[in-house]
N, C-alpha and C positions, 0 to 999 in steps of 0.2 A: 768299651765293649758295647754298650747299650746303643751308642751312636752308630756304631758299624752294623749292629742288628737292624736298626730302623733303616738304615741305607740299603741293606740288603733286602729287606722287606719291600722297600719302595721300588727297587730294581725288579723284584719278582712280580710285583703288581703291574709294572709297566710292560714286562714281557708277556704277562698273561693278557693284558688289554690288547697289545699288538696281535698276539696269536688269535685272540677272539675276533678281532676286526679282519684278520686274514682269512679265517674260516667263513665268515659272513660274505667276504668278497668272492671267495671260491663258489660258495653255494649260490650266490647271485649270478654269477657268470655261468654256472652249470644250468641253472633254471632258464636263463636267456637263451643258451644254445639249444637246450632241449625244446623250448617253445618255437624257436626258429626252425628246427630241424622238422618238428611235427607240422608246422605251417606249410613248409615246402612239400612234405609228403602229401598232405591233404590236398594241396593245390595242384600238384604235378604227378602225384603218384609215384615219386621216386624220392630217395633221400640220401644220395651220394654226395660227396663234397663238390663235384661238378655236376652239372645237369646232364652230363653225357659219360659214356664209358667208351674206351678206345679199343677197337678189335676185340671186343669182349666175347663174340659168338662166331666161331669160325665158320659155322653153317651159313650164317648170314654173310660173312665176309665172301665166301665162296659164290653165293648167289649174286652178289653185287658185282664181283669181279667178272663173272661169266656173262652177266646181263651187259655190262659196259663193253666187254670185249666183243660179244656178239653185235652190239649196236655199231662198234666202230667198223667191224668186218662185214656188217650187213647180213648176218646169219639168221635168216627168218625162223628156222626151226628151233635154234637155241633160244631166241627171243620168246617164242611161244611157250617154251618150257619154264620160263622164269616169272611168268605173270598169271594172274587169276583169270584173265580173259584173253585167250590166245587169239581170238578172232580179230582183235585190234591191230594185229600185225598181219592180217590178210593183204592189206594194202601197205606196201613198204615205200611208198613215195617219199614220205618225210625222212625215213631212216636213210634211204638212199642219198637224199640231198645232204644230210648232215654228215654221213660218212665220207663224203667227198671233201669236206672241210676238216672235220676232226678225225684223223686217221689212227689214233691209238690212245689208250688210257693206261698209264703206268704208276706204280708206287701208290696203289690205292689203300687208304686207310679209312675205316668205317667208324664214325662217332655215332653212337647209339643212345637213344633215349626210349624209356618204356612208352608204349603207345597208349591210346585212350581206352582201347579194349585189352583184356588180360593177355590175349594171344598175339598182340601186335607189337611192333617196334618201328619207331622213327629212325631213319638211317640217313646221316650226312655224310657222303663219301667225299673225302678230299684227295684229289688225285692230279698228277701231272698230266697234261694233254699235249698231244703232238698235232700241229696244225699244218696244213699243206702249204709248202713254200715258206715256211717260218722255222727258223733254227731253234728259237727259244722253246721251252717246254713249261709254261706257266701252270700254276696251281688252279684248280677249278673245283667248284662244288655242283656236280651234276644231279641235283636232288632238291629237297630231301625226297626220300622214298618211304612209303608206308608198307611195311613188310608184315605179313600175316603168316601164322602157322596154321596150315590145313592139314589135319590128319598126320602131323608129324613132319610135313614138308613146308619149307619156307618159300613164299612167292611174294612177288611185288604186286600190291593191289593197284590195278590200273583201270578200275572202274570208278564211277562217281562216288566220292567219299561223302559220308553224312555231315550234316551241318555241325553236329557236336565234335566230330573228329576234325573238321576244318578249323573250327574255333580253337580246339586243343593244340593242334599243330601250329597255329598262328601264335599262341601264347608261348609255346616252347620256343619258336623261332625268335622271339623277342628277349629270351633271357640273355643274360650278360655273357655266359659261356659260349653260347652258339653265335652270338654276335662277335665275340672274339675270334671265332673261326672264320667268319666272313672277313673280318678285318685282316687276319693273316693271309687269306688268299688275295685280297685286294692289294695289300702291301707288296706281295710277290708279283702281282700282275703289274703294278707300277714299276717295280724294279726291272722286270723284263722288258717293258716298253721303253725304259730308259736305255737299256743295253742292246736292243734289237730293233732297229728301224722297220723291219718287215713286220714284226709284230705290232708295233706302234701304228703302221699303216692299217694293218688288220682290224685293230680296235676302232680306228677312226671310221672305217667303212661300216662298222656296226652302229655307229651313232646315227 
């Protein structure tokens, strides 16, 4: 009986030791994750699992979709309504040239990151593009855009950005999640080039 009790005490002590070590491990992991989360928030002003959200703001989605469709259709009035400085579209030469090449943007998904300013959002639109005389519709990222909220209206900032905003956007652009977006688009581009000779010739002409 005494031997069994000693054995039971020994087992209980072992279990208590294991449980104590487990609690320490959980506490350590929790502290590490909290510290990492805090560092991300302080550095980039956001604390989501990914550095972006997907189609999180329907008003921003509508703005980007309207802007890209207006660009493809060369709609001067609509373009002016989408930006902070409408006068930049007084001359439509560049838009007209591009609209002769890229004729449509479809399946537009907006990946967004909090901007440097409280009222701003960085938008990475991932979209299929239609190219003249090309059957393939590869993915593309026509951006990023810096979208600001002016008196409740979302607009694309098309004036010169401050050096602080540029530096912030450059830092965000280098995050792993955003780089994964670029890789996804590049992989799709490579696949389309393999399957569509016309698209491959188009890419070669851009080099």
